[in-house]
Each structure stands twice: as structure tokens, then as C-alpha cells.
C-alpha positions in Angstrom: 0.0 0.0 0.0 1.3 3.5 -0.9 2.3 5.8 1.9 4.1 9.1 2.4 7.4 7.4 1.9 6.4 5.6 -1.3 8.9 6.3 -4.2 7.3 7.8 -7.3 9.1 7.1 -10.6 8.5 9.3 -13.6 9.8 7.9 -16.9 8.5 10.2 -19.6 10.9 11.9 -22.1 12.3 15.4 -21.5 11.3 18.2 -21.3 8.1 16.7 -19.7 10.1 14.7 -17.2 11.6 17.7 -15.5 8.2 19.4 -15.3 6.6 16.3 -13.8 9.4 15.9 -11.2 9.2 19.6 -10.2 5.4 19.5 -9.9 5.5 16.3 -7.8 8.2 17.5 -5.5 6.2 20.7 -4.9 3.4 18.5 -3.7 5.7 16.7 -1.3 6.0 13.5 -3.3 9.2 11.4 -3.2 9.9 11.8 -6.9 12.6 10.0 -8.9 13.1 10.3 -12.7 14.7 8.6 -15.6 13.7 9.3 -19.2 12.9 5.9 -20.7 12.8 7.4 -24.2 14.3 10.3 -26.2 12.3 12.4 -28.6 13.8 14.1 -31.7 12.7 15.9 -34.8 12.5 14.1 -38.1 12.3 15.6 -41.6 8.8 15.5 -43.1 7.2 16.7 -46.3 4.6 19.4 -46.1 1.4 18.4 -48.1 -0.9 20.6 -50.1 -2.7 22.4 -47.3 -5.9 23.5 -49.1 -7.5 20.1 -48.5 -7.2 20.2 -44.7 -9.6 21.8 -42.2 -7.5 21.5 -39.0 -4.7 19.9 -37.0 -5.2 17.0 -34.6 -2.5 17.2 -31.9 -2.2 14.4 -29.3 1.2 15.5 -27.8 2.9 18.8 -27.1 6.0 17.1 -28.7 4.3 17.6 -32.1 4.5 21.3 -31.6 7.9 21.4 -30.0 9.5 19.2 -32.6 7.5 19.8 -35.7 10.2 21.9 -37.2 10.1 24.7 -39.8 7.0 23.3 -41.5 4.9 24.2 -38.6 5.1 27.9 -39.5 3.1 27.2 -42.6 0.3 25.5 -40.7 -0.8 28.4 -38.5 -3.9 29.2 -40.5 -5.3 25.8 -39.5 -7.2 25.5 -36.2 -5.8 23.1 -33.6 -7.8 20.3 -31.9 -5.7 19.4 -28.9 -5.8 16.4 -26.7 -5.6 18.4 -23.5 -4.8 21.7 -21.8 -1.0 21.3 -21.7 -0.9 20.6 -25.5 -3.3 23.5 -26.2 -1.0 25.9 -24.2 2.0 24.7 -26.2 0.2 25.3 -29.5 -1.0 28.8 -28.4 2.5 29.7 -27.3 3.7 28.7 -30.8 1.1 31.0 -32.4 -1.7 28.6 -33.2 -5.4 29.1 -32.7 -6.8 26.3 -30.5 -10.4 25.4 -31.4 -10.8 22.5 -29.0 -9.2 21.4 -25.7 -9.9 17.8 -24.9 -10.3 16.3 -21.4 -10.6 12.6 -21.9 -8.2 11.6 -24.6 -7.8 12.2 -28.3 -10.6 9.8 -29.3 -13.1 11.9 -27.4 -11.8 15.0 -29.1 -12.3 13.3 -32.4 -15.8 12.2 -31.5 -16.8 15.8 -30.9 -15.5 17.3 -34.1 -18.0 18.7 -36.6 -18.0 17.0 -40.0 -17.4 16.7 -42.8 -13.8 17.6 -42.2 -10.3 16.4 -43.1 -7.5 16.7 -40.5 -3.8 16.6 -40.4 -2.7 14.5 -37.4 0.9 15.3 -36.3 2.4 12.2 -34.6 5.6 10.6 -33.4 6.9 7.2 -34.3 4.5 5.8 -31.7 0.9 6.8 -31.6 -2.5 5.7 -30.4 -4.9 4.3 -33.1 -8.1 6.3 -33.5 -11.5 5.6 -35.0 -12.7 8.7 -36.8 -16.4 9.4 -37.2 -17.9 8.6 -40.6 -17.6 12.1 -42.0 -14.1 12.9 -40.6 -10.9 11.9 -42.4 -7.5 11.9 -40.9 -4.1 11.9 -42.6 -1.1 11.2 -40.4 2.3 12.9 -40.6 5.2 11.8 -38.5 7.0 14.9 -37.3 9.2 13.4 -34.5 10.7 10.1 -33.4 10.7 8.3 -30.0 13.8 6.2 -29.2 13.7 3.8 -26.3 16.3 3.7 -23.6 17.2 1.1 -20.9 17.5 1.6 -17.2 21.1 2.0 -15.9 22.6 -0.3 -13.2 22.3 2.2 -10.4 18.5 2.2 -10.9 18.2 -1.4 -9.8 18.0 -0.5 -6.0 15.0 1.8 -6.6 13.3 -0.6 -9.0 13.6 -3.4 -6.5 11.5 -1.6 -3.9 7.8 -0.8 -3.7 7.1 2.1 -5.9 4.5 3.8 -8.1 5.5 4.4 -11.8 3.9 7.2 -13.7 2.8 6.3 -17.3 2.2 9.2 -19.8 2.0 7.2 -23.0 1.4 3.7 -24.3 4.9 3.5 -25.8 6.5 4.3 -22.5 4.2 1.8 -20.8 5.3 -0.9 -23.2 9.0 0.0 -22.8 8.7 -0.1 -19.0 7.1 -3.5 -19.1 9.9 -4.7 -21.4 12.6 -3.4 -19.0 10.9 -5.1 -16.1 11.1 -8.4 -18.0 14.8 -7.8 -18.9 15.7 -7.0 -15.3 13.5 -9.8 -13.9 11.7 -7.5 -11.6 8.7 -8.5 -9.5 5.7 -6.8 -11.0 3.8 -7.4 -7.7 6.0 -4.9 -6.0 5.3 -2.1 -8.5 2.1 -0.1 -8.9 1.3 1.8 -12.1 -0.4 5.2 -12.3 -1.5 6.1 -15.8 -3.1 9.0 -17.6 -5.6 6.8 -19.3 -6.9 3.2 -19.8 -5.5 2.9 -23.3 -2.1 4.1 -22.1 -1.7 1.4 -19.5 -2.9 -1.5 -21.7 0.6 -2.1 -23.3 2.1 -2.7 -19.9 0.2 -6.0 -19.5 -0.8 -7.6 -16.2 0.6 -8.8 -12.9 1.2 -5.4 -11.3 0.5 -4.7 -7.6 -2.1 -2.1 -8.6 -3.2 0.0 -11.6 -4.5 3.5 -11.0 -6.1 5.6 -13.8 -6.1 9.4 -13.5 -9.6 11.1 -13.6 -8.4 13.2 -16.5 -5.5 12.7 -18.9 -3.1 15.4 -17.7 -0.1 15.7 -15.4 -1.9 17.6 -12.7 -4.7 15.1 -12.2 -2.2 12.2 -12.4 0.0 13.7 -9.6 -3.0 14.6 -7.5 -4.3 11.1 -7.7 -0.9 9.7 -6.7 -0.7 12.2 -3.8 -4.0 10.9 -2.4 -2.7 7.3 -2.7 0.3 8.3 -0.5 -1.7 9.9 2.3 
């Protein structure tokens, strides 16, 4: 059972990792961090824009790492997965037409049709089911490269802890690392930003907790309550 001394491990890529660690420590949580992936820009070809009605953005990384082509997309409204992504888009000069609160699929379900959207993604992304009158064309604008835990993390990973999961790709990589290191899943609890995010981690964990809304603030507040 979690308590005030429970270690909290954040494993998302930078710069989100540092933001999560700072926010958690401000709440008095025993935060630890290791980026289990690196994100980087990739070259991508800009399509003809006159056939698109908006941008579907599921991660602030698409804005941070979209490169010079982003400057040519600012006449398209942004439909963002959540508040943090929306703020990143606005700071980059985009107009945000929708801020989601329950994942990108829910954003998609609320969009008026008919419409055709550019979806800016990384090398890993969540599959979506668009409404009948909404079309989506994906463009990979950044890559996600997995990393492995270092030897000095073994002591932390061998104790009771709560691991924060911000994406399905990170969840899958964490589960893979636990298998590689032969860790006891029953000593590890997972705290995820959504049901679909935690699915790639599989089963056998001490507990799985899902944040009430898919954002860092709700995730950390949930974990703080677990540690009371």
C-alpha cells in the first residue's frame, strides 16, 4: 500500500520529465526520474494544405519538434488532446479550437463534419477511430527512441514504488525493462493518464490506477492521495 514514503518514478521523455518531477516535489512526493525514451525531430514533407480543415494534436511534442513546416500550418485550427498541449500550441502562435479532457478519441468524436484533419504524430501513436464524416491523414514529425535503465536504478526498481505512465509507448518499454531485469511486478504499482495508455504494460502489477483526466496535474494529485 502506498504511503508518504512511497517512491514515485517518472519515466516520460524530456522536457516533460523535468516538469513532472518539479510538480510532484512541490506536492511533497518522493519523486525520482529517468527518461525511458528520447524524442527528436524528423524531416517530413509538407502536403498541399488547401484540402485540410485543421490539425489534430495528441502531444505537445508535435508542436515542440514539428520543425520549420509548422510555421506554414498556422492558418489551421488546432484540436488538442488536453490543456498542456493546447497551451504549447498557443505559445507557438496557433489558434486552438478545442481542448480535450478525456483523450484524443473523445476530441475526435466531438468534431463537426465533414472535415479532413492533419494528425501530427511521433513514431509511436494511439490508433483512433474517426467518425464517418471525418478523415485523418497522419504525418510523423518526431521520433521516439527507447532507452534502458542503468545499473544504479536497480535498487530503486527493486522496492515498492509507483511508476507514472504518460504514453502507451513508455508503458510498453517499462514492461519490457521489467522483464529484462526480472523485476517482481507485484512490487510495482502503475499510475497512468488513461486506460489505453496502461494497456501495453500488460498484467501482474501490484495495482493499476487511472487518473480522472489525462493530464499531469490530475495524475499527480491522484498519486498524492494514494500516498496519504
